[in-house]
C-alpha positions as CSV (number, residue, x, y, z in Angstrom):
1,M,0.0,0.0,0.0
2,A,2.8,2.5,0.8
3,K,4.4,1.8,-2.5
4,K,1.2,2.7,-4.4
5,I,0.9,5.8,-2.4
6,L,4.6,6.7,-3.2
7,F,3.9,5.8,-6.8
8,L,0.8,8.2,-7.1
9,L,2.6,10.9,-5.1
10,L,5.6,10.6,-7.6
11,A,3.3,10.5,-10.7
12,T,1.4,13.6,-9.4
13,L,4.6,15.5,-8.9
14,T,6.1,14.5,-12.2
15,S,3.0,15.5,-14.0
16,S,2.7,18.7,-12.5
17,V,6.4,19.6,-13.2
18,F,5.7,18.7,-16.9
19,A,2.5,20.6,-16.9
20,Q,4.2,23.7,-15.6
21,D,6.7,23.6,-18.7
22,K,3.9,23.7,-21.1
23,K,2.2,26.8,-19.4
24,P,2.2,29.8,-21.8
25,Q,5.2,32.1,-21.0
26,Y,3.4,35.5,-21.8
27,D,5.9,37.7,-20.1
28,K,8.8,36.5,-22.5
29,F,7.1,38.1,-25.4
30,K,6.1,41.5,-23.9
31,T,9.2,43.1,-25.4
32,G,11.6,42.2,-28.4
33,T,11.7,41.8,-32.1
34,Y,9.6,39.3,-34.0
35,Y,8.8,38.7,-37.5
36,T,6.3,37.0,-39.8
37,I,6.4,36.0,-43.4
38,K,3.3,36.8,-45.5
39,K,1.9,33.8,-47.4
40,R,2.1,33.9,-51.2
41,S,4.6,36.7,-50.9
42,T,8.3,37.5,-50.3
43,D,7.3,40.1,-47.8
44,T,8.5,39.8,-44.2
45,I,7.2,41.9,-41.5
46,F,9.1,42.8,-38.4
47,Y,7.7,43.9,-35.2
48,V,9.7,45.8,-32.7
49,R,8.1,46.0,-29.5
50,D,8.8,47.9,-26.3
51,E,6.3,48.0,-23.3
52,N,4.0,50.7,-24.7
53,S,4.4,50.6,-28.3
54,Q,5.0,48.2,-31.3
55,T,6.5,49.6,-34.7
56,E,5.8,47.3,-37.8
57,Y,8.1,47.4,-40.6
58,I,7.0,45.7,-44.0
59,T,9.9,44.7,-46.1
60,K,10.2,43.6,-49.6
61,D,13.4,42.0,-51.0
62,G,15.2,43.0,-47.8
63,K,14.0,46.7,-47.8
64,V,11.4,48.5,-45.7
65,F,8.6,49.9,-47.8
66,K,6.0,50.7,-45.2
67,S,6.1,51.2,-41.6
68,F,3.9,52.2,-38.8
69,K,3.8,52.7,-35.1
70,L,0.9,51.4,-32.8
71,K,0.2,52.0,-29.2
72,L,0.4,48.8,-27.2
73,I,-2.1,48.4,-24.3
74,W,-1.9,45.3,-22.2
75,V,-5.4,44.3,-20.8
76,N,-4.0,41.3,-18.9
77,K,-1.0,39.1,-19.0
78,S,-2.1,37.3,-22.4
79,T,-4.3,39.9,-24.0
80,Y,-3.2,43.3,-25.6
81,I,-4.8,46.0,-28.0
82,L,-2.9,47.6,-30.7
83,R,-4.1,51.2,-31.5
84,N,-3.0,53.3,-34.5
85,E,-0.6,55.9,-33.4
86,K,1.9,57.2,-36.0
87,H,2.7,56.6,-39.6
88,T,6.1,56.8,-41.3
89,N,7.3,56.2,-44.8
90,N,4.3,57.9,-46.2
91,S,2.3,54.9,-45.5
92,S,-1.3,54.9,-45.8
93,K,-3.6,54.3,-42.9
94,F,-3.1,50.6,-42.4
95,I,-4.9,49.8,-39.1
96,E,-8.1,52.0,-38.9
97,R,-9.5,50.3,-35.8
98,D,-8.2,48.7,-32.6
99,V,-6.8,45.3,-32.9
100,K,-7.5,42.9,-30.1
101,C,-4.9,40.2,-29.7
102,K,-4.8,37.2,-27.4
103,I,-1.7,35.1,-27.1
104,I,-2.9,31.4,-27.3
105,Q,0.3,29.4,-27.5
106,T,3.8,30.1,-26.8
107,G,7.1,28.2,-27.6
108,N,10.7,28.8,-27.1
109,D,11.2,31.1,-30.1
110,Y,7.6,31.9,-31.2
111,Y,4.0,32.8,-30.2
112,I,0.7,32.4,-31.7
113,V,-1.9,35.1,-31.6
114,K,-5.6,35.2,-32.2
115,A,-6.2,38.7,-33.6
116,K,-9.3,40.6,-34.7
117,M,-10.1,44.1,-35.8
118,K,-13.7,45.4,-34.8
119,G,-16.2,44.1,-37.3
120,G,-13.6,41.6,-39.0
121,K,-12.8,38.0,-38.6
122,W,-10.4,36.3,-36.2
123,M,-7.0,35.5,-37.6
124,L,-4.2,33.2,-36.3
125,I,-0.7,34.6,-36.5
126,K,2.6,33.0,-35.7
127,F,5.4,35.4,-34.7
128,H,8.9,34.2,-34.6
129,V,11.7,35.5,-32.3
130,Y,14.1,37.5,-34.3
131,K,17.6,36.6,-33.2
132,G,19.8,39.5,-33.9
133,E,19.7,43.3,-34.2
134,F,17.0,44.5,-36.6
135,K,18.0,47.9,-38.2
136,P,15.5,49.1,-40.6
137,N,16.8,50.6,-43.8
138,E,14.1,52.7,-44.6
139,N,14.0,54.6,-47.8
């Protein structure tokens, strides 16, 4: 009987340790540089984020051709809102409404967001951690 109790205790502890490893690591992605690659395109979008803002750089053939800055409002540890703030590079108004984003999965070098603009459809976006220093070469 004691062996069964010990086994159950060890099994419980082991499963709780592994379960903790799978918990999303939201704080890890609050600041940093990330990127996504647009489907059916050679465009890459870089996201440079600090605690209060996110600047997005859309690149084509390695050169920035559009960028804009968004205000970053954290609602809770996994949900944030992106709000249009400032345009650069003569970009047109790219984001007209707030975008609600919810981090639904994290990994060692990526996170996945479910994002929606008011009146729009939910989209899933995978952001990869950019390992290096991103220096935009805006025209």
